[in-house]
N, C-alpha and C positions, 0 to 999 in steps of 0.2 A: 543528602536528606531525601526522604521518600516523597514522591510526588502525591498530590491530592488526586485520588481516583474516585469518581463518582459515576456509576454506570447503570443503565437500565436494560434489563435483558428482554429482548422482543422476539417473539415467534416469527420466523421468516424462512423462505425457501429460495429466493432469487438472488443470484450472485450480483446482479446489478444493484441490489439494495446494500451491499457491503463494501463499497469502494472505500479505500483508506482505513479498513479495519484490520485488527489483529485476528488471524484465523488460527484456531487451536483444535486439532483433532487427537490431542494426546496430552498427558500431564507434562508440566515443567517447561512450558514455553516461558519466555521472558515477559512477565506481566507488568513490568515497570515502563510505562509509557504514558504520554500525555494525550493520546487520541481521544476524541469524542466518542468513538465507537469501538466496540469489541465484539467478537463473534465466536461462537462454538460451532464446530463443523463435525458432522457425523462421520463414521468410519468410511461410508461409501462416497464421501465427497459432497453429500448434500448438506447445505447449510441449515441447521436446525434452529438456531437462535443467535441473536446479536445484541449488543449493548449500546446505550447512549448515555452521555453524561447527564447526571440528574440536574445539574444547573441548566444545561441546555433544554433538557426535557421540560423542566419547570418554566423556563422563559418562553417555550413553544407550546405550553399547555398539553404536553404529551404524556404526563404522568397518569398511568391508568387508575381511575377512582375505584375500580371494582376490586383491586387488591394486587399484592406482590410481596416480594421478599427484599430485605435491606440488609446488606452485609457491611458492617464498618469495622475498621481496625485502628487501634491506637498504639503507637510505638514509643517507648521511653527513649529519649536521645542518648546516643552513644551506648546503647544496649540492645539486646534482642528480647528484652522483656516486652511482651506484646499482650494486648487484650482485644479480643473480637466479640462483637455483638451481632447476633443474627435475628432480625426482627421480621414478623409478618404482619400484615394489615389487610383489611378488606372494607369495602363500602365506606370510603373516606368521605366525610361531609365538607371539609375544607382543607386546603394545603396553602401555606403562606411561608414566606421567608422572613427571617428576623436577624438581628446581629449575632445570635448563637448558631443558627442553622436554618433547617427547614422543618417546619411543624406540621404534623399530620393530625387532624382532628378526627380520631376514630379509636376503636379498641385495637389491641394487637397481642401477639404472643412473642416472647423473646427468650433466647438462650445465649450463653457466653462460651468463650474459650479463652484460657489464660496460658501463655507460654512463659515459663520461668526459667531463665538461663542458669547454667551451673554457677555463674559468677554472682548471683543474687545472694546477699548475705543474711536476709531476714526470712529465710524459708519457713521458720517455725511459726510465724504469724499467720493466723487464719486469713484467707483471702478477703473475707467480708470485713476484717478489721484492719486492713493495710491503708496506707495514707491515700489520700485522694489521687486519682489517676493511676494507681496501682491495684485498686481493689475490684472485686466483683461480689455480688451479693450471695455468696455460697460459702459453706464450710467444707473442709476437706472431706468429711463423711458424706456430703451430698453430691460428690463428684466422681467420675471415672478418672483416675490419674495414670497417665502413660509415661513410662520412663523412656526418654529419648536415648538414641545411641550416642549423643554428645553430652550426656548426663543432665539434659533438660528435663523438666517436668511439664507435661502438657495436661491441663486440667479441663475437663468437660463436664458440665452438670448433667446429672441423670434426668432431671425433670425441668421443663421450661417454666417461665414466669408468664403471668397474665398482665397486660397493660390496659389501663381504663381511661377512657375519654380522649387522651391525646398523648403524643410523644414528639420529641424533637431529634432529628438527626444532626448532630453537631458538624460544623464546618471548621476546619483548621487549615493554616497555610503550609504546614509541614508535619512530618512524622504522623501521617494520617491517611487512610483510605476509606472510601465508602461506595458501595454498589447497590443499585436498586434493580432487582430482578422481577421482570414481568412473568406472570403465570403462563406456563406452557407445558406441553406434554412431557418435555425433557428437562424441566426446571431442576429437578434434583441431580440429575446427571451433570448438568451445566455448573451448578453450584459446587458440587463436589470437586469437579475439575478445577474450577477457578480457585476454591479454597486450598487445594493441594498446591497449586501454582504459587500463591501468595505465601503460604507457610514455608515453602522451599526457597522462594526468591527473597522474601523480606524478613524471615524469622531464622534463617540458617538451619532449618530442620533438615535432616537426611531425607532422601526420596521416600524411603519406606515409612519413616515417621510421619511425613507430610500426608501421604495417602491414608495411613491409619488414622490420623487425627481428623482428617476431612470426613472419613467414613463414620467415625465416632460422633462428631458434632451433627452430621446429617441424621444419625439415628435419634437424636433428641429432637431435631427440627421436625421430624415426622410425627412427633407427639403433640405438636402445636394444636391447641383447642380452638384456635380462631376460625377454623374451617368447618367446625361442627355446627 
């Protein structure tokens, strides 16, 4: 089963700050780990960003109220059927933990990505009309659909959604991941690399499909209106 991953991306340059972290300067490192920290390393060896468990950040009051990006993934047991959510927020008024997860009292922007494996038998059903846990709020006509080399369908909305007042990042014990990325100069680069890693490692996408899917979802993320 997949581990629970919840990370916070932090802008940093000193090696002394990244002890016991996973360092990545290329795609397709093994992102399956239970470390509290994760780091992105630039090509010249300078550490540009690192990550911290959201729970740890919450317990230590380290979540940045000014804004950030949250990446969550939900995986169907015994299948590569996967749903990702990428959410951005800013100027959070309150953050609190509840039985469902961690709630952010603020507005936000969100997009999704759905990976439909070749073995899925109800391909004809619009994603918005699928059963709970398998649906995303879009129709086929509203998404870019990438045909994977293993006959998967990777679906990425063309336009993001707006969130109002509050949203909750769910916590689960298995078949789930969530990362919170702190704003930094290289946040889009780090998110793209991380997404490509998890698409490859957790969803069985080919390397070329993982990269293309990460780039496609980032193109929608860059349309988020929360920063306007």
